C-alpha positions as CSV (number, residue, x, y, z in Angstrom):
1,X,108.6,70.9,25.6
2,X,110.9,70.8,29.3
3,X,110.2,74.2,30.3
4,X,106.7,73.3,29.9
5,X,106.5,70.4,31.8
6,X,108.9,72.5,34.7
7,X,106.4,75.5,34.7
8,X,103.6,72.6,35.1
9,X,105.1,70.7,37.9
10,X,106.1,74.1,40.1
11,X,102.4,74.9,39.7
12,X,101.1,72.2,40.9
13,X,102.1,71.9,45.2
14,X,99.4,75.6,44.4
15,X,97.2,73.9,43.4
16,X,96.7,70.1,45.3
17,X,98.1,72.0,48.4
18,X,95.2,71.4,50.6
19,X,93.6,75.0,51.6
20,X,94.0,75.7,55.2
21,X,90.9,75.4,57.8
22,X,89.2,78.7,58.2
23,X,89.9,79.4,62.4
24,X,86.2,79.1,64.0
25,X,84.7,82.5,64.7
26,X,84.6,82.3,68.7
27,X,81.4,82.6,70.5
28,X,80.6,85.6,72.6
29,X,77.7,86.3,75.0
30,X,77.2,89.4,77.3
31,X,75.5,89.3,80.3
32,X,74.2,92.1,81.9
33,X,72.8,93.1,85.9
34,X,70.0,94.9,87.0
35,X,71.1,94.4,90.4
36,X,70.2,96.9,93.3
37,X,74.3,96.7,94.4
38,X,75.6,98.8,91.3
39,X,73.3,101.8,92.2
40,X,75.1,104.9,94.1
41,X,72.7,107.6,93.5
42,X,72.5,110.9,92.1
43,X,74.6,113.4,91.7
44,X,73.4,117.5,91.3
45,X,75.9,119.7,89.8
46,X,75.1,123.0,90.1
47,X,74.0,124.9,87.6
48,X,75.1,121.9,85.5
49,X,73.7,118.4,85.2
50,X,72.8,115.9,87.6
51,X,74.8,112.4,87.0
52,X,72.6,108.9,87.5
53,X,76.3,106.9,89.1
54,X,76.3,102.9,89.6
55,X,78.7,101.3,90.5
56,X,82.0,100.4,88.3
57,X,82.9,96.3,89.2
58,X,85.2,96.2,86.6
59,X,88.0,97.0,86.6
60,X,90.0,93.9,87.5
61,X,88.7,90.3,87.2
62,X,89.9,86.7,88.9
63,X,89.1,83.3,88.6
64,X,90.3,81.5,91.8
65,X,91.6,77.9,90.9
66,X,88.9,75.2,92.7
67,X,86.3,77.8,92.9
68,X,83.0,77.2,91.0
69,X,83.7,77.8,87.6
70,X,80.5,80.5,87.5
71,X,82.1,82.4,90.4
72,X,84.6,85.3,89.5
73,X,86.1,87.8,91.5
74,X,86.0,91.8,90.5
75,X,87.6,94.8,91.9
76,X,86.0,98.2,91.3
77,X,88.4,101.2,91.0
78,X,88.6,104.6,93.0
79,X,85.3,106.0,92.5
80,X,83.6,108.4,90.2
81,X,85.7,110.9,89.7
82,X,87.3,112.8,86.7
83,X,89.7,115.4,85.5
84,X,89.1,119.3,85.7
85,X,90.0,119.6,81.7
86,X,86.4,117.0,81.0
87,X,84.6,118.9,83.6
88,X,82.9,120.7,81.5
89,X,81.6,118.1,79.3
90,X,80.6,115.7,82.2
91,X,78.8,118.1,84.0
92,X,78.1,120.9,82.4
93,X,79.3,123.6,84.3
94,X,83.0,125.4,83.3
95,X,86.0,124.1,84.1
96,X,86.7,127.5,85.7
97,X,83.6,127.4,87.5
98,X,83.6,123.9,89.2
99,X,87.2,123.7,89.1
100,X,88.4,127.2,90.4
101,X,90.7,125.6,93.4
102,X,92.8,124.1,91.0
103,X,92.1,124.2,87.3
104,X,94.1,120.7,86.8
105,X,92.8,118.8,89.8
106,X,90.5,116.1,89.4
107,X,86.8,115.5,90.9
108,X,85.5,113.5,93.2
109,X,81.9,113.9,92.9
110,X,81.2,110.9,95.9
111,X,85.0,111.2,97.9
112,X,84.1,108.7,100.7
113,X,83.4,105.7,97.7
114,X,85.3,103.1,99.4
115,X,87.5,100.7,96.3
116,X,85.9,97.2,97.0
117,X,86.4,93.9,95.8
118,X,83.2,92.1,94.5
119,X,82.0,88.5,94.4
120,X,80.2,87.9,90.8
121,X,78.3,84.7,90.0
122,X,77.7,83.9,85.9
123,X,74.0,83.1,85.2
124,X,75.0,82.4,81.4
125,X,71.6,81.0,80.9
126,X,70.0,84.1,82.0
127,X,72.0,86.7,80.0
128,X,72.6,87.9,83.3
129,X,75.2,87.7,86.2
130,X,74.4,88.6,90.2
131,X,76.8,90.3,92.2
132,X,76.5,88.3,95.9
133,X,79.6,89.6,97.7
134,X,81.1,93.1,98.4
135,X,84.1,94.0,100.6
136,X,85.5,97.9,101.5
137,X,89.1,97.8,101.5
138,X,90.2,99.2,104.3
139,X,92.8,100.4,106.8
140,X,94.5,98.2,109.7
141,X,91.9,99.8,111.8
142,X,89.4,98.6,109.6
143,X,88.0,102.5,108.6
144,X,87.3,101.9,105.0
145,X,89.3,103.3,102.6
146,X,88.7,106.3,100.3
147,X,90.4,106.1,95.8
148,X,91.5,110.4,96.9
149,X,95.1,110.7,95.7
150,X,98.0,110.4,97.6
151,X,100.1,113.1,98.9
152,X,103.0,112.3,96.4
153,X,104.7,116.1,95.9
154,X,104.6,117.4,91.5
155,X,103.9,113.8,91.0
156,X,99.8,113.4,92.0
157,X,96.7,116.2,90.9
158,X,94.4,118.0,93.8
159,X,91.2,116.5,94.4
160,X,88.3,118.2,94.2
161,X,84.9,117.4,95.7
162,X,81.5,118.2,93.5
163,X,81.4,121.7,94.7
164,X,85.1,122.2,93.4
165,X,85.7,122.5,97.0
166,X,89.8,120.8,98.3
167,X,90.2,117.4,99.5
168,X,92.9,116.5,101.2
169,X,95.0,114.2,100.2
170,X,95.1,110.8,101.6
171,X,97.7,109.0,102.2
172,X,96.2,105.6,102.7
173,X,94.3,105.4,99.9
174,X,94.5,103.7,96.7
175,X,93.3,103.3,93.1
176,X,92.9,99.7,93.4
177,X,92.9,98.0,89.1
178,X,94.7,94.5,89.3
179,X,93.9,91.7,91.2
180,X,94.9,87.7,92.1
181,X,93.2,86.6,95.0
182,X,94.8,83.7,96.7
183,X,93.5,80.5,98.2
184,X,93.1,82.0,102.2
185,X,91.0,84.8,100.7
186,X,93.4,87.1,100.4
187,X,94.0,89.3,97.7
188,X,96.9,90.7,95.8
189,X,95.9,94.6,94.1
190,X,97.7,96.3,91.4
191,X,97.5,100.4,91.8
192,X,97.8,102.6,89.9
193,X,99.0,105.8,92.3
194,X,101.9,104.9,94.0
195,X,102.6,102.6,91.9
196,X,102.4,99.5,93.8
197,X,101.5,96.4,95.2
198,X,98.6,95.9,97.4
199,X,98.1,92.8,100.0
200,X,95.0,92.7,101.8
201,X,93.6,90.3,104.1
202,X,90.1,87.7,103.4
203,X,88.1,91.1,105.3
204,X,90.1,93.7,102.9
205,X,92.2,94.9,105.8
206,X,95.2,96.4,104.0
207,X,98.6,93.7,104.9
208,X,101.0,95.8,103.2
209,X,101.9,98.2,101.0
210,X,104.6,97.6,98.4
211,X,105.8,100.8,96.6
212,X,108.7,101.9,94.6
213,X,111.6,102.2,96.8
214,X,114.5,105.5,97.0
215,X,111.6,107.6,99.5
216,X,108.5,106.9,98.4
217,X,107.8,105.0,101.9
218,X,108.7,107.9,103.8
219,X,105.7,110.0,101.5
220,X,102.8,107.5,102.6
221,X,104.6,107.8,106.2
222,X,101.0,108.7,107.6
223,X,99.3,105.4,106.1
224,X,97.4,103.7,108.5
225,X,99.0,100.1,107.8
226,X,102.3,98.7,107.2
227,X,104.5,100.7,103.5
228,X,107.6,99.0,102.2
229,X,109.7,99.5,99.9
230,X,110.5,96.5,97.4
231,X,109.7,98.3,93.7
232,X,112.2,99.3,91.2
233,X,112.9,103.2,92.3
234,X,112.5,104.2,88.8
235,X,108.5,103.2,88.8
236,X,107.6,106.7,91.0
237,X,108.7,108.1,87.4
238,X,105.2,107.2,86.2
239,X,103.2,109.4,84.4
240,X,100.0,110.3,86.4
241,X,97.2,108.0,86.3
242,X,99.6,105.6,84.6
243,X,100.8,103.4,87.2
244,X,100.3,99.6,87.7
245,X,97.0,98.7,86.4
246,X,97.7,95.7,85.5
247,X,98.2,92.2,87.8
248,X,98.7,88.2,87.2
249,X,99.8,85.5,89.1
250,X,100.3,82.1,90.1
251,X,97.6,80.4,91.2
252,X,99.4,79.9,94.6
253,X,100.4,83.8,95.0
254,X,103.6,83.0,95.4
255,X,104.6,84.9,92.0
256,X,103.3,88.2,90.3
257,X,103.3,90.0,87.5
258,X,102.0,93.9,87.4
259,X,102.8,95.6,84.1
260,X,103.0,99.8,84.0
261,X,100.1,101.0,82.1
262,X,101.9,103.4,79.9
263,X,105.7,103.6,79.4
264,X,107.2,106.2,82.0
265,X,107.7,110.0,82.6
266,X,111.2,108.9,81.9
267,X,113.0,111.4,82.4
268,X,110.3,113.9,81.8
269,X,106.6,114.2,80.7
270,X,107.8,115.2,77.3
271,X,109.3,111.1,77.1
272,X,106.4,109.8,78.3
273,X,104.1,111.2,75.2
274,X,106.3,109.8,72.3
275,X,106.9,106.7,74.4
276,X,106.1,103.1,73.0
277,X,108.4,101.0,75.5
278,X,106.5,99.9,78.7
279,X,107.6,97.5,81.2
280,X,106.3,94.3,82.4
281,X,107.6,93.1,86.2
282,X,107.8,89.8,88.1
283,X,108.0,90.1,92.1
284,X,108.2,87.3,94.8
285,X,105.8,88.5,97.8
286,X,107.7,86.6,100.2
287,X,111.4,87.6,99.6
288,X,110.3,91.0,98.9
289,X,111.9,91.3,95.5
290,X,111.7,91.8,92.0
291,X,113.4,88.9,90.0
292,X,112.6,90.2,85.8
293,X,112.1,93.3,84.1
294,X,110.8,93.3,80.2
295,X,109.7,95.4,77.8
296,X,107.1,95.5,77.0
297,X,106.2,97.8,73.1
298,X,102.7,99.5,72.8
299,X,100.8,99.3,69.4
300,X,100.8,102.1,67.0
301,X,97.5,104.0,68.2
302,X,96.7,103.8,64.5
303,X,96.4,100.6,64.3
304,X,93.1,101.0,67.2
305,X,90.9,100.6,64.4
306,X,87.6,101.4,66.4
307,X,89.4,105.0,67.1
308,X,92.8,105.1,65.7
309,X,95.1,108.1,66.6
310,X,98.3,109.8,66.4
311,X,99.0,109.8,69.9
312,X,100.9,107.6,71.1
313,X,98.9,108.3,74.8
314,X,96.2,106.6,73.8
315,X,97.2,102.7,73.4
316,X,97.5,101.5,77.4
317,X,97.8,98.3,78.8
318,X,95.1,97.5,82.0
319,X,94.9,93.8,82.4
320,X,96.9,90.8,82.6
321,X,96.1,87.1,82.8
322,X,98.7,84.4,84.3
323,X,98.3,81.1,80.9
324,X,101.7,79.4,82.5
325,X,105.3,79.9,83.7
326,X,106.7,82.8,82.4
327,X,103.6,83.7,80.2
328,X,100.8,86.0,80.0
329,X,97.3,87.7,78.3
330,X,98.0,91.0,78.2
331,X,94.7,93.2,77.2
332,X,95.8,96.4,75.5
333,X,93.2,99.3,74.9
334,X,92.3,102.7,73.4
335,X,89.0,104.0,74.8
336,X,87.3,102.5,72.5
337,X,89.4,98.8,71.0
338,X,90.9,96.4,73.1
339,X,93.3,94.0,71.9
340,X,94.6,90.5,73.7
341,X,98.2,89.3,73.2
342,X,100.0,86.3,74.2
343,X,103.5,86.8,75.4
344,X,106.3,84.7,76.6
345,X,108.9,86.5,78.7
346,X,111.3,83.9,78.3
347,X,111.9,84.7,75.0
348,X,112.6,88.7,75.9
349,X,116.0,90.5,77.3
350,X,116.0,90.5,81.2
351,X,116.9,94.1,82.1
352,X,115.8,94.3,86.0
353,X,118.6,95.9,87.6
354,X,120.5,97.3,84.7
355,X,121.1,100.4,83.8
356,X,117.4,100.7,82.6
357,X,116.0,101.0,86.2
358,X,118.8,103.9,86.9
359,X,117.5,107.1,86.5
360,X,120.7,109.1,84.8
361,X,120.8,106.7,82.1
362,X,120.8,108.5,79.0
363,X,118.4,108.3,76.6
364,X,116.2,106.6,78.8
365,X,114.2,103.4,78.2
366,X,111.1,105.2,77.1
367,X,113.0,107.6,74.9
368,X,114.6,104.5,73.0
369,X,111.4,103.9,70.8
370,X,113.9,101.9,68.5
371,X,115.6,99.4,70.3
372,X,118.1,98.6,67.7
373,X,121.9,98.2,69.3
374,X,120.4,98.8,72.2
375,X,121.0,94.7,73.2
376,X,117.6,94.3,74.5
377,X,115.2,91.6,73.3
378,X,111.1,93.3,73.8
379,X,108.2,91.1,74.0
380,X,106.7,89.2,71.4
381,X,103.6,89.5,71.2
382,X,100.7,87.0,69.0
383,X,97.4,88.7,68.6
384,X,95.0,86.6,70.5
385,X,91.6,88.8,70.0
386,X,90.5,92.2,68.6
387,X,87.8,94.0,69.2
388,X,87.2,95.6,66.2
389,X,86.3,92.6,64.1
390,X,83.1,91.8,67.0
391,X,81.5,94.6,67.4
392,X,79.2,93.4,70.1
393,X,82.0,93.8,72.7
394,X,81.4,97.2,74.9
395,X,84.1,99.3,75.2
396,X,86.6,100.1,77.9
397,X,87.5,96.6,78.7
398,X,89.3,96.3,81.7
399,X,89.1,92.7,83.6
400,X,89.9,89.0,81.9
401,X,89.3,85.6,84.1
402,X,90.0,82.6,82.8
403,X,87.4,79.9,83.7
404,X,88.2,76.1,83.8
405,X,86.9,75.2,80.5
406,X,88.7,77.3,78.8
407,X,86.2,80.4,78.9
408,X,87.5,83.9,78.6
409,X,85.6,86.4,80.8
410,X,86.1,90.4,80.1
411,X,83.8,92.7,81.7
412,X,84.2,96.6,81.0
413,X,85.0,99.7,83.6
414,X,81.5,101.5,83.1
415,X,83.7,104.9,84.9
416,X,80.9,104.8,87.3
417,X,77.8,105.9,84.9
418,X,79.8,109.0,84.3
419,X,79.5,108.7,80.7
420,X,76.2,106.4,81.0
421,X,77.6,103.7,80.3
422,X,76.9,100.1,82.7
423,X,78.7,96.9,83.2
424,X,78.9,93.7,81.2
425,X,80.7,91.1,81.4
426,X,82.0,88.9,78.4
427,X,82.7,85.4,77.9
428,X,84.2,84.4,75.1
429,X,84.5,80.6,74.0
430,X,86.6,79.1,71.5
431,X,90.3,81.3,71.6
432,X,93.7,80.2,70.9
433,X,94.6,80.4,74.3
434,X,97.8,78.0,74.5
435,X,96.3,76.4,77.2
């Protein structure tokens, strides 16, 4: 009898404990636009097909505190482009024909396009958005920038035009990705080529570009704006097209958080292909100093349910937003799947200025997927949203903006229409962001 009573007592909590309330599904709405400013025009490829290009304004997004709730700022990247390895799939022209000048180059069918900052007004009641402002990024003399590759020997691709002709490297060019708009109208931009952080004025003129120390500034000596070194030299080892794509910041712009899109090619591309550990930097513009660095472990590629793979290079970090002191919302994605994570930097090891920033260290951070024994506590990631649970979301989401009422705004990078995608803005209400 005693055994029976004990068994009954032990069972009671499971029977009587109230069920936890199920978390309500977030409310999601998708906005589109037919704004003429988003049309870039038609490009014909001799012997192949034509592309109807659009303006991709979704590489980054930011809502500036104090602005009306329906106003956000977004950013385009370097313009329409594709690797020569994709030439035939994109244009119908064989790689050996279109890219005869350099089979490993990159094609820019509209090489004069200037990366630009856009003002966007949200019209959720009408299911649309509109662009009310476009500011081309410019040199200090007011000449619009291009998005062509910089002259970084051994660390970049040869630019080609739509006919396959070689284009000159451009020391002033930037590949704009992350965005923080400041109260005075200026903006900080995360940049992928250098990689670098770029401060631009309210009129789009570059005020300064902050690059890795150790010689990068010398490589960009021909730029028509100030170039200063202030980032860790190790960042120059970024894999091509895998530089700084994410940028977040405090509302006053006194502290910025930059994330390298993928692990560095440190010491080489083989390490990049296998590595999971990327880097988050805290940068103080006023003193031009990095004041913190943390390890961000990328997810396993098999966990991205809409396009699982075995390639560790498929997951990448494309955007971040500031949630509070040393707290970030990070967007990690593959081509078809997006995950949002909250991270708290204070709970992880600050590796800034340590041996992990020394190029001579072996094994490197990028060769150390298993951090046991290194003394490093990586960032803990709390999953906030997985696009695999929401089939209405567009692919290749790259921009995040936090609106005053707690709504999360997402925007996709449509790759300037090369793949047939179009820019969409997504409003997500009801997420547990811990604000």
